[in-house]
Structures are given as C-alpha cells and as structure tokens.
C-alpha positions as CSV (number, residue, x, y, z in Angstrom):
1,M,93.2,-42.0,-65.4
2,M,91.4,-40.7,-62.3
3,R,89.0,-38.8,-64.7
4,T,87.9,-42.0,-66.4
5,V,87.4,-43.8,-63.2
6,E,85.2,-41.0,-62.0
7,V,83.1,-41.0,-65.2
8,L,82.6,-44.8,-64.9
9,L,81.4,-44.4,-61.2
10,V,78.9,-41.7,-62.2
11,I,77.5,-43.9,-65.0
12,I,77.3,-46.9,-62.5
13,I,75.5,-44.8,-59.9
14,L,73.0,-43.4,-62.5
15,G,72.2,-46.8,-63.8
16,A,71.8,-48.3,-60.4
17,A,69.3,-45.4,-59.6
18,Y,67.3,-45.9,-62.9
19,V,67.0,-49.6,-62.2
20,A,65.9,-49.0,-58.6
21,A,63.4,-46.3,-59.7
22,S,61.9,-48.5,-62.4
23,S,61.0,-51.3,-59.9
24,F,58.6,-48.9,-58.2
25,I,56.9,-47.7,-61.4
26,T,53.7,-49.3,-62.7
27,L,53.1,-48.7,-66.4
28,P,49.5,-48.5,-67.8
29,S,48.2,-51.3,-69.8
30,P,47.9,-50.9,-73.7
31,S,44.1,-50.8,-73.3
32,E,44.5,-47.9,-71.0
33,V,46.9,-46.0,-73.3
34,S,44.7,-46.6,-76.4
35,P,41.1,-47.7,-75.2
36,V,38.6,-49.3,-77.7
37,A,35.7,-46.9,-78.5
38,L,33.1,-49.5,-77.8
39,N,30.1,-47.4,-78.8
40,R,31.6,-46.7,-82.2
41,L,32.5,-50.3,-82.7
42,A,29.0,-51.4,-81.7
43,F,27.4,-48.9,-84.3
44,T,29.7,-49.7,-87.1
45,T,29.0,-53.4,-86.4
46,L,25.3,-52.9,-86.7
47,L,25.7,-51.0,-89.9
48,E,27.8,-53.8,-91.4
49,L,25.2,-56.5,-90.3
50,D,22.5,-54.4,-92.0
51,S,24.5,-53.5,-95.2
52,R,22.4,-56.1,-97.1
53,Y,19.3,-55.7,-94.9
54,D,20.1,-59.0,-93.1
55,L,19.8,-57.4,-89.7
56,S,16.5,-55.8,-90.6
57,S,15.1,-59.1,-91.7
58,A,16.4,-61.1,-88.7
59,V,15.0,-58.8,-86.0
60,F,11.5,-59.2,-87.4
61,Q,11.9,-63.0,-87.4
62,T,13.0,-63.6,-83.8
63,S,10.9,-66.7,-83.7
64,N,12.7,-68.2,-86.6
65,I,15.5,-70.2,-85.1
66,T,17.6,-70.3,-88.2
67,E,17.5,-66.6,-88.9
68,W,18.1,-65.7,-85.3
69,G,20.9,-68.1,-84.9
70,N,22.5,-66.9,-88.2
71,L,22.5,-63.3,-86.9
72,Q,24.3,-64.4,-83.7
73,V,26.9,-66.3,-85.7
74,A,27.4,-63.2,-87.9
75,L,27.8,-60.9,-85.0
76,S,30.4,-63.2,-83.3
77,A,32.3,-63.3,-86.6
78,S,32.3,-59.5,-86.9
79,L,33.9,-58.8,-83.4
80,P,37.3,-59.4,-82.0
81,P,37.7,-62.7,-80.0
82,N,38.2,-60.9,-76.7
83,M,34.8,-59.1,-77.1
84,V,31.6,-59.9,-75.0
85,Y,28.3,-58.6,-76.2
86,N,24.6,-58.5,-75.6
87,L,22.2,-57.7,-78.4
88,S,18.6,-56.8,-77.6
89,V,15.6,-55.9,-79.8
90,Y,12.6,-53.7,-78.8
91,N,9.3,-52.9,-80.5
92,V,8.8,-49.2,-81.0
93,N,5.2,-48.0,-80.5
94,A,3.7,-44.6,-79.7
95,A,1.9,-43.5,-76.6
96,S,-1.3,-41.4,-76.8
97,N,0.8,-38.2,-76.5
98,G,3.1,-39.3,-79.4
99,A,6.1,-40.3,-77.1
100,P,7.9,-43.5,-78.2
101,L,7.2,-46.7,-76.1
102,Y,9.8,-49.5,-76.2
103,S,8.9,-53.1,-75.3
104,S,11.5,-55.9,-75.3
105,V,11.1,-58.5,-78.0
106,A,14.3,-60.8,-77.8
107,S,18.0,-60.8,-76.9
108,F,21.0,-62.9,-77.0
109,S,24.5,-62.7,-75.3
110,N,27.8,-64.6,-75.3
111,A,28.5,-63.8,-71.6
112,A,26.7,-63.5,-68.3
113,N,28.4,-60.3,-67.4
114,L,29.8,-57.6,-69.6
115,G,31.9,-55.9,-66.9
116,V,31.8,-52.3,-65.6
117,D,33.4,-50.8,-68.7
118,S,30.9,-51.7,-71.4
119,D,29.2,-49.3,-73.8
120,A,26.3,-49.6,-76.4
121,S,24.9,-48.2,-79.6
122,S,21.3,-48.4,-81.0
123,Y,20.0,-48.8,-84.6
124,L,16.4,-48.3,-85.7
125,V,15.2,-50.7,-88.4
126,A,11.9,-50.7,-90.3
127,S,9.8,-53.7,-91.4
128,S,9.6,-54.4,-95.2
129,N,5.8,-54.2,-94.7
130,V,6.1,-50.5,-94.2
131,T,5.0,-48.7,-97.3
132,Y,5.0,-45.0,-98.3
133,R,2.0,-43.8,-100.2
134,S,1.3,-40.5,-102.0
135,T,-2.2,-39.4,-102.6
136,P,-2.6,-37.0,-105.6
137,Q,-4.9,-34.1,-105.6
138,Q,-7.5,-34.3,-108.2
139,I,-7.3,-31.6,-110.8
140,S,-10.2,-29.1,-110.9
141,T,-11.0,-25.7,-112.2
142,N,-12.7,-23.3,-109.9
143,G,-13.4,-26.2,-107.4
144,V,-15.1,-28.3,-110.1
145,P,-13.4,-31.6,-111.0
146,V,-11.9,-31.8,-114.5
147,T,-12.7,-34.8,-116.7
148,L,-10.0,-36.5,-118.7
149,Y,-10.9,-37.9,-122.0
150,I,-8.5,-40.3,-123.7
151,L,-9.1,-41.0,-127.4
152,N,-8.9,-44.8,-127.7
153,C,-11.0,-45.2,-130.9
154,S,-10.9,-48.7,-132.2
155,D,-12.1,-47.6,-135.7
156,T,-9.0,-45.4,-136.3
157,A,-5.3,-45.7,-137.1
158,G,-2.3,-43.8,-135.8
159,W,0.7,-42.0,-137.5
160,W,4.1,-41.0,-136.1
161,I,3.6,-43.4,-133.1
162,T,6.1,-46.0,-134.4
163,G,6.3,-48.9,-132.1
164,Y,3.0,-48.2,-130.5
165,T,-0.7,-48.3,-131.3
166,P,-3.2,-45.7,-130.4
167,S,-4.6,-48.2,-127.9
168,S,-1.4,-49.0,-126.1
169,L,-0.6,-45.2,-125.9
170,A,-4.0,-44.6,-124.5
171,Q,-3.5,-47.2,-121.7
172,S,-0.2,-45.6,-120.8
173,V,-1.9,-42.2,-120.5
174,Y,-4.6,-43.7,-118.3
175,S,-2.0,-45.3,-116.0
176,L,0.0,-42.2,-115.7
177,L,-2.8,-39.5,-115.3
178,S,-6.0,-41.2,-114.1
179,P,-5.0,-40.9,-110.4
180,Y,-5.1,-37.1,-110.8
181,F,-8.8,-37.1,-112.1
182,K,-12.1,-37.8,-110.5
183,T,-13.4,-39.0,-113.9
184,T,-11.3,-40.5,-116.7
185,I,-13.1,-41.8,-119.8
186,M,-11.7,-43.8,-122.6
187,V,-13.5,-42.8,-125.8
188,Q,-13.8,-46.2,-127.4
189,N,-14.8,-45.2,-131.0
190,T,-15.7,-42.3,-133.3
191,N,-19.4,-42.5,-132.6
192,Q,-18.6,-41.8,-128.9
193,L,-16.3,-38.9,-130.0
194,N,-19.2,-37.5,-132.1
195,Q,-21.5,-37.7,-129.1
196,L,-18.9,-35.5,-127.2
197,L,-18.7,-33.0,-130.1
198,N,-22.4,-32.7,-129.9
199,G,-22.3,-31.8,-126.3
200,Q,-23.6,-35.1,-124.9
201,P,-21.7,-36.7,-121.9
202,L,-20.9,-40.3,-122.1
203,Q,-21.3,-41.1,-118.4
204,G,-23.0,-38.2,-117.0
205,E,-19.7,-36.3,-116.6
206,S,-19.1,-32.6,-116.9
207,L,-18.0,-31.6,-120.5
208,N,-16.8,-28.3,-119.4
209,N,-13.1,-27.7,-118.7
210,A,-12.2,-31.2,-119.9
211,I,-8.8,-32.4,-121.1
212,V,-8.8,-34.4,-124.4
213,V,-5.7,-36.4,-125.2
214,N,-5.3,-37.6,-128.8
215,S,-3.4,-40.9,-128.7
216,N,-3.3,-41.2,-132.6
217,G,-0.2,-39.1,-133.0
218,E,-0.4,-36.8,-136.1
219,A,-3.8,-38.2,-137.1
220,V,-7.1,-37.1,-135.6
221,P,-10.1,-39.5,-135.3
222,I,-13.0,-38.2,-137.4
223,P,-16.6,-39.5,-136.9
224,S,-18.4,-40.7,-140.1
225,Q,-21.1,-38.0,-139.3
226,F,-18.3,-35.4,-140.6
227,S,-17.7,-37.3,-143.8
228,S,-19.6,-34.5,-145.7
229,T,-17.3,-31.8,-144.4
230,N,-14.8,-32.7,-147.1
231,P,-14.5,-29.6,-149.2
232,P,-13.1,-29.5,-152.7
233,D,-9.7,-29.2,-151.4
234,N,-10.2,-32.8,-150.1
235,S,-8.6,-32.3,-146.7
236,Y,-11.2,-32.3,-144.0
237,A,-9.6,-29.2,-142.7
238,Q,-13.1,-27.9,-141.8
239,Y,-13.5,-30.7,-139.4
240,D,-10.4,-29.6,-137.6
241,Y,-11.9,-26.1,-137.6
242,H,-15.0,-27.5,-135.9
243,L,-12.7,-29.1,-133.2
244,G,-11.2,-25.7,-132.5
245,Q,-14.7,-24.2,-132.1
246,V,-15.8,-27.1,-129.7
247,T,-12.5,-26.8,-127.7
248,R,-13.2,-23.0,-127.2
249,L,-17.0,-23.6,-126.5
250,Y,-16.4,-26.2,-123.6
251,N,-13.1,-24.8,-122.5
252,W,-11.2,-28.0,-123.4
253,T,-7.5,-28.5,-123.5
254,W,-6.7,-30.5,-126.6
255,V,-3.5,-32.5,-126.3
256,S,-1.4,-33.5,-129.3
257,I,1.3,-36.0,-128.1
258,V,3.7,-35.9,-131.1
259,G,4.6,-34.4,-134.4
260,W,2.5,-32.0,-136.6
261,P,-0.9,-31.7,-135.0
262,F,-4.0,-32.3,-137.2
263,Y,-1.9,-33.5,-140.2
264,Y,-4.3,-36.3,-141.0
265,V,-7.8,-37.5,-140.1
266,T,-8.5,-41.2,-139.6
267,N,-11.6,-43.4,-139.7
268,T,-11.2,-47.0,-140.8
269,G,-14.8,-47.1,-141.8
270,F,-15.8,-44.5,-144.3
271,L,-12.0,-43.8,-145.2
272,S,-11.2,-47.5,-145.7
273,T,-10.2,-47.1,-149.3
274,T,-8.1,-43.9,-148.6
275,Q,-4.5,-43.9,-147.6
276,N,-2.1,-41.2,-146.2
277,S,0.4,-41.5,-149.1
278,W,2.5,-43.8,-147.0
279,G,0.3,-46.9,-147.4
280,I,-1.7,-46.6,-144.3
281,Y,-5.4,-47.0,-145.2
282,G,-8.1,-45.5,-143.2
283,M,-6.4,-42.1,-143.2
284,N,-6.6,-38.9,-145.3
285,V,-4.0,-36.3,-145.6
286,V,-5.1,-32.9,-144.3
287,G,-1.5,-31.4,-144.4
288,S,-0.4,-28.3,-142.7
289,Y,-3.9,-26.7,-143.2
290,G,-5.3,-28.8,-140.3
291,L,-3.4,-27.0,-137.7
292,S,-4.3,-23.5,-139.0
293,A,-8.0,-24.5,-139.2
294,F,-8.0,-25.7,-135.6
295,L,-6.4,-22.5,-134.3
296,E,-8.9,-20.4,-136.5
297,G,-11.7,-22.2,-134.8
298,L,-10.2,-21.8,-131.3
299,D,-9.8,-18.1,-131.9
300,N,-13.3,-17.8,-133.4
301,Q,-11.9,-16.5,-136.7
302,L,-13.6,-17.1,-140.1
303,Y,-12.5,-20.3,-141.7
304,V,-9.9,-19.8,-144.2
305,Y,-7.9,-22.6,-145.9
306,T,-4.5,-21.6,-144.8
307,A,-1.3,-23.4,-144.6
308,S,0.6,-23.5,-141.3
309,S,4.4,-23.9,-140.5
310,T,6.6,-25.6,-138.0
311,G,10.3,-25.5,-137.1
312,A,12.9,-28.2,-136.7
313,P,15.3,-27.0,-134.0
314,G,16.8,-30.5,-133.4
315,V,18.0,-31.3,-130.0
316,V,15.8,-29.4,-127.3
317,Y,16.0,-29.3,-123.5
318,L,13.4,-29.5,-120.8
319,S,13.0,-26.2,-119.0
320,S,14.5,-25.8,-115.5
321,Q,10.9,-25.7,-114.0
322,T,9.9,-28.9,-115.8
323,Q,13.1,-30.7,-114.6
324,S,12.3,-29.5,-111.0
325,M,8.8,-31.1,-111.3
326,C,10.1,-34.4,-112.6
327,N,11.1,-35.4,-109.1
328,Y,7.9,-34.3,-107.6
329,Y,5.7,-36.3,-110.0
330,G,8.0,-39.2,-110.4
331,L,8.2,-38.9,-114.1
332,Y,11.8,-39.0,-115.7
333,P,11.8,-38.6,-119.5
334,S,15.3,-37.7,-121.0
335,S,16.0,-34.1,-120.4
336,Y,16.9,-33.6,-124.0
337,Q,14.7,-34.6,-127.0
338,T,14.6,-34.2,-130.7
339,S,12.1,-31.7,-132.1
340,T,11.2,-31.4,-135.8
341,R,7.6,-30.1,-135.5
342,A,8.0,-27.1,-133.1
343,L,5.4,-24.5,-133.3
344,P,6.4,-20.9,-134.0
345,T,6.0,-18.4,-131.3
346,S,4.2,-16.2,-133.8
347,I,1.0,-18.2,-133.3
348,T,0.5,-16.5,-129.9
349,T,-0.2,-13.1,-131.4
350,Q,-1.8,-14.5,-134.6
351,Y,-4.4,-16.6,-132.7
352,N,-4.5,-14.8,-129.3
353,L,-2.8,-17.4,-127.3
354,T,-0.9,-17.2,-124.0
355,V,1.7,-19.8,-123.1
356,T,1.0,-21.1,-119.7
357,T,3.6,-23.9,-119.5
358,N,6.8,-24.2,-121.5
359,L,7.7,-27.8,-121.2
360,F,10.9,-27.1,-123.1
361,N,13.1,-24.0,-123.6
362,T,12.1,-21.8,-126.5
363,T,14.6,-22.1,-129.3
364,F,16.0,-19.1,-131.2
365,D,17.7,-20.8,-134.2
366,G,16.3,-18.7,-137.0
367,S,12.7,-18.0,-136.0
368,P,11.7,-18.6,-132.4
369,N,9.8,-21.8,-131.8
370,N,8.2,-23.6,-128.9
371,P,9.1,-27.3,-129.0
372,G,6.4,-28.2,-126.5
373,A,4.1,-25.8,-124.7
374,V,0.6,-25.5,-123.3
375,Y,-1.4,-22.5,-124.7
376,R,-4.6,-20.9,-123.4
377,H,-6.8,-18.9,-125.8
378,H,-7.7,-15.4,-124.5
379,W,-9.7,-12.4,-125.6
380,T,-10.4,-9.0,-124.1
381,T,-13.6,-7.3,-123.4
382,N,-14.4,-3.9,-122.2
383,I,-16.6,-3.8,-119.1
384,N,-17.6,-0.3,-117.9
385,G,-14.5,1.1,-119.4
386,V,-12.2,-1.5,-117.9
387,N,-10.4,-4.1,-120.1
388,V,-11.0,-7.7,-118.9
389,T,-9.1,-10.7,-120.2
390,N,-11.0,-13.9,-120.6
391,Y,-9.6,-17.3,-121.2
392,Q,-11.5,-20.0,-123.0
393,G,-9.9,-23.2,-124.6
394,G,-6.5,-24.5,-124.6
395,F,-4.0,-26.5,-126.7
396,F,-1.0,-28.6,-125.7
397,A,1.4,-29.5,-128.6
398,L,4.5,-31.6,-128.4
399,G,6.4,-31.0,-131.5
400,M,8.7,-34.0,-131.1
401,T,9.9,-36.4,-133.8
402,R,8.7,-40.0,-133.5
403,I,8.9,-42.2,-131.4
404,P,6.6,-40.6,-128.8
405,D,7.4,-40.4,-125.1
406,I,4.0,-40.4,-123.5
407,R,5.6,-39.3,-120.3
408,L,6.2,-35.8,-121.8
409,A,2.4,-35.5,-122.5
410,A,1.6,-36.5,-118.8
411,L,4.3,-34.2,-117.4
412,G,3.1,-31.2,-119.4
413,I,-0.4,-31.6,-118.1
414,L,0.8,-32.0,-114.5
415,C,3.2,-29.0,-114.8
416,N,0.4,-26.9,-116.1
417,Y,-2.1,-27.8,-113.5
418,Q,0.3,-28.6,-110.7
419,P,-1.9,-30.9,-108.5
420,V,-0.4,-31.5,-104.9
421,R,0.9,-35.0,-103.9
422,Y,0.0,-35.7,-100.3
423,S,2.6,-38.0,-98.9
424,S,1.8,-40.4,-96.1
425,L,3.5,-43.2,-94.2
426,Y,1.3,-46.3,-94.1
427,T,2.3,-48.5,-91.1
428,A,1.1,-50.3,-88.1
429,E,2.3,-50.9,-84.5
430,G,5.4,-53.0,-84.4
431,S,6.7,-52.0,-87.8
432,N,9.7,-50.3,-86.3
433,R,12.2,-52.0,-84.0
434,L,15.2,-50.7,-82.1
435,V,18.3,-52.8,-81.9
436,V,20.7,-52.2,-79.0
437,L,24.3,-53.7,-79.1
438,Q,26.2,-53.5,-75.8
439,L,29.9,-54.5,-75.9
440,G,32.5,-55.3,-73.3
441,I,36.1,-56.7,-73.2
442,V,37.2,-59.8,-71.5
443,G,39.2,-58.9,-68.4
444,G,38.1,-55.3,-68.8
445,G,36.5,-55.1,-65.3
C-alpha cells in the first residue's frame, strides 16, 4: 500500500514540475518553424503570370489602365491573402561600356510597408517588337558571286511534278534560295534559255560557275533553235549532249529536282503536236538515252546513243550530315523519302565524277545507288611530271519519285556550298524590361 502511495506522489510531483516549467517556455510561431521562401514564391508567381505572355504584354503597356489594372488583379489572386507586395518595372538599356542601365517605368503595391522580412525576385521580359534576323552569306566561287538561274519557261510543260506546275516550283525555288545569291534570274522562255546556251548573259550577269535549276521535272526545256538536232532515233538526245558540253564549258551545276533526268524534252511551240505517250502535248520522249548523252557531253566524250539505268531502292534516308544542316538552314523535309530513280554509283568512274555531297545515304540493295547527290566532273592533267586534278561542271540529281519536295533541291545546294548564316538581334532601346516582385507577410515585422 505504501509503495502505491509513493508512486502516486512521484507522479504528482513530476506533473507539477512539468506544468510549472511549461509556463516559462515560449514556443516559436509556425512561421518561424517553417518560414515561407518569399523569393521563390515571387519568382514562381512571375513565371505563372507570364505563362501565356500576359505579363510580357502588360509591362509594355503601363499607360493602359485596363492592362495594368488586370495585371494587379491577377497578381493579387495568385498570392495568399496574408501577403503584401510591390511590383516594379524597369527599362533595360545599355551604357557606352555595355553595362546595363535600369530606369524606373511604373510600379504598384497593396501596402505602404512590406516589413523587415520581405524578399524579392526579378524576371526579364522582351517586347514583341524584338525580332531575330539571320543574314545569309552569298554563294561565291573563288570570291566571285555565283548566279542562280531558275528555268521558268512559259512555253514548256512539266512531268513527274504532280500537283505543281513548272512556274509554281520555280517560285518556290526562288523564295528558298534567292537570299543566298547576289543575282537570281528567272529564265522566262526557251528563247532566253537559248541565249544562255549561246554564251549571252540575260542581265549582264556572270555565266561562269552558275547553278541552273530545272523546274520541269523529268522534262527539259528545249529551244526551237534545236529542233533540227532530232536525229533518226527521234529522241533529241543530242540536245542533252549539248547541255552537258555547255555545263562543262561554263562550269555550271545542273539541278534535276525529281525522277529520271533528261527523260523528255519540252517545247509547246514546235512540239505542239507531239505528246510524251501519256497524253501531255508539247513534249517528246528521249528515254534513258538523255541522261547518258548529258553525261557524255559533261565528260567531253564522243556522242554515242547509249541507254542509261537507274535503281529503285524504295525508302531512303537523309544522311547524318544533311540532317544536321536542316536546323542550320531552317529546312525540314521528311528524313525519309521514296526513291525510284536513283543513279548508280558506277557513273562516277564511267564519266569521271566525284560526289561532293550525298544528300541521302548510298543504298546497297543489289547494285549501289545514290538516291540524291551532287557530282563534280573532274579530269587529270600532267604538269611538269605532276598530276593535277581539275574540276569543271557539276550535276545534282534527285532520284525521288513524284511528288517533288522542292526543299530537297534547296537543301542539297546549300549543303554543297555551305554558305554561312550571320545571326543578329534587331532591337532598340526599351525593348527589354526587368520586372521585380517584392513580397512580405502581414504581421511579419
């Protein structure tokens, strides 16, 4: 019994001691135990306000009472009710030494005093008037600007350009490539083309080293002056041979945008009663002989009426180098295409060609083929016992199936010449503003 009484007395004494000690202890407030990170809250609030660019818009319209008022309402709604704030906007300019200069533009607050425990975060916004520009380098050879010719002959027809016309494709080529050339000329008819083939510039431009883009697909414009080049085989292949010779003579790069190059010739004048066996009048079938004839002329071989061949590898893929250049030039064709007119790699040895750009990976199903590549013609001369390789004339063939993606043609030319794009920020004073949000807690000091 005595033991029980003793235990009860001990409990009473300990309890009394605890109560007495507790009366002298001051516990910290919840805010002191778990304080609010005001700078983080301020920054996330600014991000939220600008999630749809509302903040960026409002801080450049501080004189607009509606916009400025809506911003204050949105800010109040974004913060806890016990929060006081001050939002200030500053213009960001640059001193003569490049250092930033800040000048106050406007501010608003919901309290006269934010207390001693306030904190702040800042957020930089840009005006919608700020634009980024890229100035392309103009393509040149040995410092001499290259001329871009686009065949836009009104007296011709196109083939394997389903859904397009030669004129619409020519306009697309112009918009994609003309910024990279000092001189871009639309060849408007076959008479103008004949003038070029005779070595006569159209606008005083340089003929040498030019790029000639054929927007007629598998058909090639033929001037009426070459109507007599039709031999007994009825194919006009000798005209394609002449094109190869001129390409070598002036160091042109001839561009075939789709299909089997030089498969037809077209002129809606003297060929008006001739059709390509598919009901398209103004066009004559040359067949596979046209490509061989062009390459013979490019290589300065004797003209021989010889058939050419192409491969049909099916789905083909842009090379890794090409894909890396897509971002640089802002051209995004599909990374895989269908090729049914790929040129065999054997033409490089047969006609002394060097591949300078492989737009697509070489395929090896059966015989190896290049679905899309830029070729340069070369020959070797011996000078004082030293072999020197010379390059003269080029050919860019895209052996894709119809419908043509003209971005591939533009991308191939750019990948081959690799002009630089000079990026620049076009802006003016006051186009950047700094927003500072300072937060405090009611009763927080």
